[in-house]
C-alpha positions, 0 to 999 in steps of 0.5 A, a space after each residue: 730285512 726279513 728275519 725268521 724266528 725259529 722255535 725248535 720244540 724238544 718234544 719227547 716221544 711220549 708225554 713227560 708223565 709217561 716218559 721213560 727218561 731215555 738218555 740223550 733224547 733231543 727235542 725236535 726242531 720246528 721252523 715255523 717262520 721260514 719264508 713261504 714258497 708262494 710269492 706274496 703270501 703273508 707270514 703268520 706266527 705259529 701257535 705252539 700247543 701246550 707242553 704237558 709235564 707230569 706233577 711230582 717229576 723227580 728227574 731234575 733238571 728236565 729239558 722241556 723245549 728248545 727255542 731257535 732263531 735262524 736269523 743269526 748264526 749259532 751263538 749270536 742270539 740271546 734267548 730268555 723267558 719270563 712269567 710265573 715260575 721264572 721271575 714271578 712266584 714261585 720263582 726258579 721252577 723253569 730256566 732257559 739256556 740263553 745261548 741254545 734256547 733249551 727250557 728246563 724244569 728245575 723243581 717238582 710240580 704240584 697240580 693241586 697248587 698250580 695246574 698250568 704256567 704261562 711263559 713268554 720267550 724272547 730272542 735278542 741279538 748280542 746288542 740287545 735288539 729284538 730279533 722277533 716278536 715274543 712267543 707264548 709258552 704254556 706248560 700244563 701240569 698233568 695230575 697224578 693220584 697223590 691225594 687220598 680221599 678225606 671224609 668231611 667228619 670223623 664221625 657222622 650221627 644219625 637217628 631213626 625210630 625203632 621198628 622203622 621200615 626198610 629203606 628209611 633214610 638215617 644219615 649221609 656220609 661225605 668225602 672230598 678228594 684234592 686230585 683232578 675231579 675230571 680224572 679217576 683220581 677223584 672218582 670216590 666210592 662209599 662202602 660199610 666195612 663193619 656194623 654191629 648186626 649184619 644187614 641192618 643198614 646199607 650205604 649208597 656207594 655214589 651218594 653216601 646215604 645210609 638207610 635201613 635194610 631190614 625190620 627188627 630195630 629194637 631200642 630196648 635190645 640195642 640202642 646205638 649202632 656204630 658203623 665203620 665207613 670207607 671211601 676210595 678213589 679210582 672208582 673204589 680201586 685207589 687210595 682209601 679213608 675211613 670214618 665212623 657213623 653213630 646211629 641211635 634208635 629213638 624210642 617209641 612207646 612199644 612197652 606198656 607199664 606194669 604194677 610190680 604187685 597187684 595187691 596192696 594194703 595201706 592206712 590213712 588217718 581221718 579228718 586230715 587232707 593233703 597227706 600221702 597214704 602209700 606208693 605204687 611201683 611200676 616197670 616200663 622198658 621204654 626210655 626213662 624220662 620220656 613220655 613213653 616211660 612216664 606213668 599216669 595212674 587212675 582210680 577206676 572204682 572205690 572212690 565215688 566221692 573223690 577223696 583220693 588222688 594219685 600223682 607220679 613221682 617224676 624221679 622214680 615213676 612211682 604212683 603216690 596215693 594221697 588223701 585230698 578230702 578228709 576221711 571220716 572213720 565214723 561214716 566209713 572205715 575201709 576203702 577198696 580202690 581199683 587202680 590202673 596205669 598207662 603211659 603219658 604217650 599212647 601205646 603203639 598198636 602193635 605193642 603187647 598188652 600189659 599183664 599187670 596193668 591194674 592193682 587193687 588197693 585196700 585203705 583202712 581209715 584210722 580213728 582220731 579225735 576230730 575237731 568240732 565243726 561249725 555246720 555253717 562257716 562263715 555264718 552270715 547275719 545282720 544287725 542294725 547300726 547302733 544296737 545297744 549292749 546285750 542285743 543278740 546276734 546269733 547262736 553259733 554252735 559247733 557239732 563234734 564228728 566223734 559221735 562214738 565219744 561223749 565230749 563237751 564243747 566250749 566256745 571262745 573268741 579268737 578274733 574280735 578287733 573291736 571287742 564288740 561281741 560276747 560269746 557264751 562259753 557253754 552254748 555259743 550264743 553271741 551278743 553285743 557287749 557295747 555299741 559299735 562305732 560306725 566309723 570303726 576301721 574294721 567295718 569293710 563295706 558294711 561287714 564286720 568279721 569275727 572268728 569264734 573257737 570251739 574246743 572239745 575235751 578229748 585227748 588230746 583236745 581239738 579246736 575248730 574255728 568258725 567265722 561270723 560275718 555281721 552285716 551292719 544295716 544302715 539306719 536312717 538316723 540323719 536328716 539331709 543338710 543343705 550345703 552353703 551355696 557359693 556364690 549365694 547371689 542371684 539376679 533379680 529378673 527371672 530370665 537372667 543368670 543361671 539361678 542359684 545351685 543348691 546342694 545337700 549332703 546326708 551322713 547316712 549310707 545308701 539307700 537312706 541318702 539321695 535322692 533328696 527332695 527340695 521344697 520351699 517351707 509350707 509354713 511360709 506360703 509367700 515363698 512359693 509365690 516368689 521363688 521356684 525350685 527345679 531338680 537338677 540331679 539326685 542331690 542338687 536343685 536350682 533356685 530362681 525368682 518367679 518374677 522380679 524380686 527387690 534387690 537386697 538380702 532375702 531370707 528363705 526356709 527350705 524343707 529337705 527330705 531324704 529317701 530313707 525309710 522312714 524318711 528324715 527331713 529338716 527345715 533349714 534357713 537360706 540367706 540369699 542376695 538379690 542383685 541387679 545383673 548385666 546381660 551376661 547374668 553377673 551381678 553389677 559392681 554397684 550391687 557388691 555391698 548388697 551381696 555381703 548381706 547374704 552370707 548367712 546373717 540378716 541385716 537385723 542380726 548384724 545391727 544387733 551385733 554392732 550395737 552390742 559391741 559398741 555398748 560393751 566398749 563404752 562400759 569398759 571405757 567408763 569403768 576405766 575412767 572411774 578407777 582412774 579418778 577415784 581416790 582411796 580414803 585417807 583414813 584407811 590403812 596401808 593394807 585395806 581389806 587384809 585378812 587374818 591370813 596374810 598368805 592369802 592376800 599376797 598379790 602377784 601382778 607379774 610385773 618384774 623389773 630389769 634387775 640390777 643388770 639393767 642400767 639403761 632405763 634408770 640409775 639403780 644407785 638411787 635406791 642403793 645410795 639416796 644420800 648421794 643424789 646431790 652429787 649427780 650431774 643433773 639437778 634434783 627433780 629433773 631425772 632423765 627422760 624415759 627412752 620410750 616416752 615422747 620428747 616433750 616438756 616434762 611437768 614439774 613435780 611439786 614438793 612432797 612432805 615426807 609422812 610423819 606417822 604410820 597412818 600417812 604411809 598409805 596416802 604417801 604411797 598412793 600419791 607416789 603411784 599416781 605421780 609415776 603413772 602421769 610422769 613420762 620421765 620415770 622408768 617403764 612399767 616393766 622395770 623397777 619403778 622409782 616413785 620418788 626420793 624419800 630423803 634421808 633419815 626415814 623414821 620408818 626404817 627399811 623393811 628389806 635393805 638391798 645392800 644388807 648382807 645380814 640375815 633376818 635374825 639381825 632385823 628388829 620388827 617390833 616397831 611394826 606393832 605401832 602401825 596397827 593390828 594388821 602390821 602386828 601380825 607381820 611383827 609376830 611372824 618376823 619379830 623375836 618371840 
């Protein structure tokens, strides 16, 4: 069935933005889908033009358009719309009467937020079936001038040189407007409302560029200009906004510096440097701290020797006159200086010249007591090494600059680390007072440095210093020495092996050392027939045989000479070993024994040393055997060879026993209680074996008869010592030795009882007088008086 979807657009007689709002205004009805009058013509949809509505419309709700369908009777069609502003954000802006198809505006529109809406309209029957295809509705929001223009900055800044030419670009002001740029609502125009001096700056009304208009910008008069700017829409007739422009004038050097005074007087002390004498004040109207303001001073005349200089104080821009070379009152008492001042930056050509650009400075030199001066410092001289004490070094005297005062100068040492020199106090004559060691740590590259003081007797006294540099001249006092070769063997064939590389050293410094001359000793002509030397470098030579040499050790003699003046030479023996070599030039293994003979000792000397050692060993053995079997004579006393003074004959063998605490090697009870020996578990005469003696059969000790007289005591003790030496069962030599058991009831008594706790005053030593004149001395020392 053919259906027609009618859209009645309620178009107002005028644009909604210009509508007068006539009450009861009805939209007109359109019938775009009525059947065509011509048969066979195809129906097409009608494209509805955009519906315009003004933003900020306040009479709400406002009818926009009506949709009609002639398919059904009135009241049997359901209308609806969808899209942004209806069921999409922003919701509720538009609505439709579902029975009449009238579309309404329900809220104020803002073009700056949304400039158009695209909706879709639907027509359904009461059962919800689609009667016709959906129809597009486009609603365009018409702009109104509801936004003021806005400057991008509240204050614009610009810089321009003072004295700039008219038309010089300074800065640019920029503004924006949120209204429709295609309308007059956003057509902006710029202008200057206010500026300090009228007519100095202008602004382009379309671009906002600010430029200079006239000449005469002077930073020293006005340094900063504040401009009030305005921008207006509607081509300058609409809404407005304001901003400021701050324009700073950059300084140029259009003002020359000038002295505040053109005549100055100052005083300076003589004999000192690095001190300030006075200051110059200057004026400059240019920007402080800039190169156009910083002053530079120059001394035009009056200082031919460059004794003065002028620097600039960076804070005050004053000139500071100072002395860089010491002044001398005796040679010149007064200086007249002509000083000029300029800026660091060049002055503009059009700037006026300074009226006081120069000043005259008068400087008077004050007389003071000056220190003595050494005419030559450092004074350089030379001295031969090893110079004896009293050798003159130099006359190091000073002069007094105060020629108008009669003063006496005395000299002394200030620095002499080796205490090597002696300075005459009155004349300044320097001489050595001892020999300087060549190994002194204060010799630097052969130079020794000392400092001498010169003191005058002025008031107050003044001291001058002088440096004395002494070169220690090397003397050729050492002959070169042959370095031991390693290895010291070479091949017996001339064409085998590299030969023997020989080197030499010399304790003297250049030029008294290398190059060295190596030569076979002329005292032995056969050496030149058998051997040859070839120089390798200034300190080495190579030794080779001229023909086949017998294997074995050989002793050569070399003559070494240095390059000193006069040269020193030394003849030095050299022991070498000639061996049989293989194809590679190395000694074969069979020749190893022969190489031992070339270590610096000849074979004959080695035989003599070995024979002497063997002979010495034989003599020691014979002496030991002789003392072993020699028996002392029975008729000699116990203390043979005792002198009158017993204190000089007490021998200390440094053999100490283990003490009473050492019970391992022997039983000390045998000394304390000899009467209890039969009670021991071991039979008498069979003491326990020494722990350090080898196990074996212990020889039986023969029975010994106790001595019956004092004369037999020496023989008894000697026999006991011999028995102890040959008995492995007795304690070792470093313990308290037990020579034998003497039995009970000794007629001689005890000299010092181990168990005794009585003092010497309880002992009776009178019986020692019966032993002879030597023991009588002991009785006199320990007996009762």
